[in-house]
PLY file of the C-alpha trace (Angstrom):
ply
format ascii 1.0
element vertex 280
property float x
property float y
property float z
element edge 279
property int vertex1
property int vertex2
end_header
186.21 174.92 307.79
186.77 175.31 311.41
186.47 179.81 310.63
183.35 179.69 309.37
182.28 177.16 312.12
183.52 179.58 314.99
181.98 182.86 313.35
178.53 181.07 313.14
179.09 180.36 316.63
179.56 183.60 317.70
176.61 184.82 315.37
174.48 182.34 317.86
175.39 183.70 320.56
175.21 187.53 319.28
171.30 186.76 318.01
170.90 184.84 321.41
172.02 187.95 323.68
169.95 190.30 321.43
166.63 188.24 322.30
167.33 187.70 325.81
167.78 191.62 325.64
164.50 192.19 324.24
162.73 189.93 326.27
164.05 191.91 329.44
163.11 195.03 327.64
159.56 193.49 326.92
159.31 192.50 330.68
160.18 196.03 332.12
156.71 196.80 333.45
157.96 193.94 336.23
160.01 194.92 338.99
164.07 194.40 338.01
164.66 191.52 340.82
161.54 189.53 339.65
163.45 189.72 336.11
166.79 188.81 337.60
165.18 186.18 339.45
163.72 184.36 336.38
166.87 184.86 334.67
168.73 183.20 336.78
166.17 180.42 337.19
166.30 179.70 332.85
170.03 179.74 333.10
170.12 177.12 335.95
168.04 174.38 334.67
170.68 173.69 332.26
173.96 174.41 334.83
173.44 172.58 337.92
172.36 168.89 336.13
176.12 169.86 334.04
178.05 170.71 336.85
176.96 167.40 338.36
177.26 165.36 335.17
180.73 167.03 334.70
181.98 165.65 338.55
183.56 168.82 339.28
183.54 170.56 342.75
180.12 171.92 343.03
181.27 174.97 345.53
184.43 175.32 343.38
187.82 175.61 345.45
188.48 179.77 345.25
185.43 179.98 347.00
186.20 184.21 347.93
186.96 185.12 344.15
183.59 182.87 343.08
181.88 184.93 345.59
183.14 188.54 344.50
182.85 187.12 340.91
178.62 185.99 341.78
178.32 189.82 343.33
179.85 191.83 341.09
177.89 189.94 338.44
174.19 190.04 340.15
175.22 194.03 340.69
176.25 194.11 336.39
173.21 192.23 335.66
170.67 194.05 337.68
171.90 197.27 336.53
171.79 196.66 333.13
168.26 195.72 333.43
167.55 198.61 335.28
169.14 200.95 332.93
166.51 199.22 329.81
163.66 200.92 331.84
165.08 204.30 330.86
167.17 203.60 327.40
166.59 202.05 324.02
167.98 198.76 324.11
170.64 199.26 321.25
171.98 202.44 322.95
172.00 200.29 326.53
173.72 197.76 324.55
176.51 199.70 323.20
177.16 201.54 326.25
177.54 198.62 328.41
180.32 197.16 325.63
182.51 199.97 327.45
183.02 197.53 329.98
186.63 196.55 327.99
187.81 199.77 328.84
187.41 199.82 332.61
188.71 195.88 333.06
191.73 196.90 331.07
191.93 200.00 333.81
191.43 197.86 336.84
194.04 194.95 335.13
196.63 197.93 335.12
196.13 198.26 338.73
195.33 194.72 339.94
197.18 192.36 337.62
199.98 194.94 336.47
199.04 194.75 332.70
200.42 197.44 330.96
197.80 199.35 328.34
199.68 201.03 325.19
199.28 204.60 324.22
197.61 203.41 321.23
194.95 201.52 323.37
194.57 204.97 325.72
193.17 206.72 322.38
190.92 203.89 321.19
189.61 203.82 324.55
189.23 208.00 324.55
187.26 207.09 321.32
184.73 205.05 322.74
183.97 207.56 325.62
183.80 210.27 322.85
181.17 208.05 321.35
179.40 207.88 325.07
179.52 211.84 325.28
177.71 211.93 322.09
175.35 209.76 322.96
174.66 211.65 326.35
175.11 214.81 324.45
172.91 214.45 321.14
170.93 211.16 321.54
167.49 211.22 321.68
165.89 210.62 325.01
168.81 209.48 326.87
168.11 210.01 330.44
170.90 210.85 332.96
169.83 207.76 335.52
169.28 204.88 332.40
173.18 206.14 331.68
174.09 205.52 335.52
173.03 202.30 335.68
174.36 201.36 332.45
178.29 202.56 333.00
177.66 201.13 336.49
176.32 197.89 334.98
179.96 198.19 332.67
182.21 199.20 335.60
181.32 196.11 337.45
181.47 193.89 333.93
184.84 195.10 334.18
185.58 193.78 337.23
183.95 190.83 336.38
186.52 190.38 333.66
189.70 190.89 335.83
188.07 188.41 338.51
187.84 185.80 336.01
191.39 186.42 334.93
192.32 185.98 338.41
190.61 182.84 338.78
191.74 181.52 335.48
192.35 178.02 334.94
191.82 176.77 338.33
187.96 176.66 338.11
185.81 175.16 335.48
183.76 177.36 333.68
180.82 175.58 334.60
181.46 176.27 338.01
181.72 180.20 337.88
178.32 180.70 335.48
176.71 178.18 338.47
177.86 180.54 341.05
176.63 183.67 339.59
173.45 182.45 338.74
172.89 180.73 342.16
173.58 184.02 343.93
171.11 185.79 341.02
168.70 183.22 342.07
168.78 183.84 346.03
169.36 187.55 345.36
166.63 187.94 342.99
164.42 185.52 344.50
164.50 187.34 348.27
164.44 191.15 346.81
161.31 190.57 344.52
159.26 188.98 347.39
157.70 192.47 348.49
157.27 193.49 344.34
156.27 190.14 343.07
153.37 190.47 340.42
151.94 186.86 339.21
152.89 186.48 335.52
150.59 185.39 333.14
151.01 181.64 331.23
152.79 184.02 328.48
155.26 185.86 330.27
155.85 182.96 332.25
157.04 181.71 329.21
158.89 185.02 328.19
160.34 185.05 332.09
162.44 181.79 331.33
163.13 182.07 327.99
165.77 185.28 328.86
167.86 182.21 331.08
167.51 179.97 328.03
168.88 182.40 325.61
171.32 183.80 328.19
172.67 180.39 328.55
173.01 179.46 324.78
174.66 183.06 324.36
177.35 182.04 326.68
177.47 178.30 325.48
178.20 179.60 321.61
180.57 182.07 322.57
182.63 179.84 324.04
182.62 177.01 321.86
183.36 179.90 319.32
186.61 180.94 321.64
187.45 177.62 321.74
186.83 176.95 317.81
189.47 179.82 316.86
191.03 182.86 318.08
190.13 185.14 319.83
191.15 188.30 317.25
188.64 186.06 314.47
185.94 185.68 316.52
185.54 188.50 319.44
184.38 191.36 317.05
181.78 189.15 315.39
179.93 189.87 319.10
179.69 193.36 318.81
177.08 192.28 316.13
174.38 192.08 319.16
174.69 195.81 319.23
173.59 195.81 315.53
170.98 192.86 315.99
169.41 194.59 319.06
169.29 197.93 317.21
167.29 196.10 314.65
165.08 194.53 317.20
164.39 197.59 319.00
163.53 199.29 315.86
160.96 197.18 315.14
159.47 195.71 318.12
159.75 198.54 320.56
159.88 201.62 317.74
162.94 202.63 319.20
164.16 205.89 317.67
168.39 206.47 316.63
168.88 209.80 315.17
172.29 210.38 313.90
174.15 211.44 316.73
173.29 208.48 318.19
174.08 206.00 315.54
177.67 207.97 315.56
178.04 207.36 319.12
177.53 203.74 318.92
180.03 203.66 316.02
182.97 205.33 317.92
182.58 202.99 320.89
182.46 199.63 318.20
185.10 201.12 316.72
187.28 201.72 319.65
186.72 198.66 320.94
186.87 196.30 317.87
190.23 198.44 316.86
191.76 197.36 320.26
191.19 193.81 320.20
192.96 193.91 317.25
196.18 196.16 318.68
195.75 193.53 321.92
196.37 190.57 320.05
199.04 191.78 317.39
201.27 192.62 320.27
200.91 189.13 322.42
0 1
1 2
2 3
3 4
4 5
5 6
6 7
7 8
8 9
9 10
10 11
11 12
12 13
13 14
14 15
15 16
16 17
17 18
18 19
19 20
20 21
21 22
22 23
23 24
24 25
25 26
26 27
27 28
28 29
29 30
30 31
31 32
32 33
33 34
34 35
35 36
36 37
37 38
38 39
39 40
40 41
41 42
42 43
43 44
44 45
45 46
46 47
47 48
48 49
49 50
50 51
51 52
52 53
53 54
54 55
55 56
56 57
57 58
58 59
59 60
60 61
61 62
62 63
63 64
64 65
65 66
66 67
67 68
68 69
69 70
70 71
71 72
72 73
73 74
74 75
75 76
76 77
77 78
78 79
79 80
80 81
81 82
82 83
83 84
84 85
85 86
86 87
87 88
88 89
89 90
90 91
91 92
92 93
93 94
94 95
95 96
96 97
97 98
98 99
99 100
100 101
101 102
102 103
103 104
104 105
105 106
106 107
107 108
108 109
109 110
110 111
111 112
112 113
113 114
114 115
115 116
116 117
117 118
118 119
119 120
120 121
121 122
122 123
123 124
124 125
125 126
126 127
127 128
128 129
129 130
130 131
131 132
132 133
133 134
134 135
135 136
136 137
137 138
138 139
139 140
140 141
141 142
142 143
143 144
144 145
145 146
146 147
147 148
148 149
149 150
150 151
151 152
152 153
153 154
154 155
155 156
156 157
157 158
158 159
159 160
160 161
161 162
162 163
163 164
164 165
165 166
166 167
167 168
168 169
169 170
170 171
171 172
172 173
173 174
174 175
175 176
176 177
177 178
178 179
179 180
180 181
181 182
182 183
183 184
184 185
185 186
186 187
187 188
188 189
189 190
190 191
191 192
192 193
193 194
194 195
195 196
196 197
197 198
198 199
199 200
200 201
201 202
202 203
203 204
204 205
205 206
206 207
207 208
208 209
209 210
210 211
211 212
212 213
213 214
214 215
215 216
216 217
217 218
218 219
219 220
220 221
221 222
222 223
223 224
224 225
225 226
226 227
227 228
228 229
229 230
230 231
231 232
232 233
233 234
234 235
235 236
236 237
237 238
238 239
239 240
240 241
241 242
242 243
243 244
244 245
245 246
246 247
247 248
248 249
249 250
250 251
251 252
252 253
253 254
254 255
255 256
256 257
257 258
258 259
259 260
260 261
261 262
262 263
263 264
264 265
265 266
266 267
267 268
268 269
269 270
270 271
271 272
272 273
273 274
274 275
275 276
276 277
277 278
278 279
């Protein structure tokens, strides 16, 4: 019973993150800083009251690491949103999922976590998928590839920083720090480029934060309910959902090479989860 619940939680999370990315893609006519600002605002509506209700230190204890997490989060989020101006949404999401590769490499140097030979081979498989998408995919602009890989690199750093913080901070505090910094950064940077949204666009802007919050919430619930090796691979449904949305909403076109590249990325990373959990 708990397995079914955990699977449903992760499916809901994947749908929420897919919808968030799709709305951001739709709003790409606006400057990326304005999108970051509203993404943060929509989530802060939930997180600030919850942090206060939980009666935990609002600014946390490990301020140095929380600030680093916030800065890297803002960079990763901004670069990902920027990449959506140049790439199909399914392609961008797939490429951003190379983040675990960078996380493993950073963990090797900073946390002294070992990487098995089979994991290196799986990472190589995933990177081969990236090269196939870049070399043979349709309309894969170099600038878009640069932004999404940069986003993945900083997302990898985030994984390591959160691991470094461990259980010393409440999860809401970590999320809240990130959103407060994104809100401040996006707000200040968007002043020069501000465009007044229509009523529908206001709703869509706020919805990015709402979808982002519920995506995070249900993903957390899934990991709390069942083992990681069961629920983690389900998160990759986000790629399938975004490809479907991109095809019908944005008329995105994916050729066979692009789909092969995406398959290699997902296969390498999902099997890596299986290998890692099997040996722990």
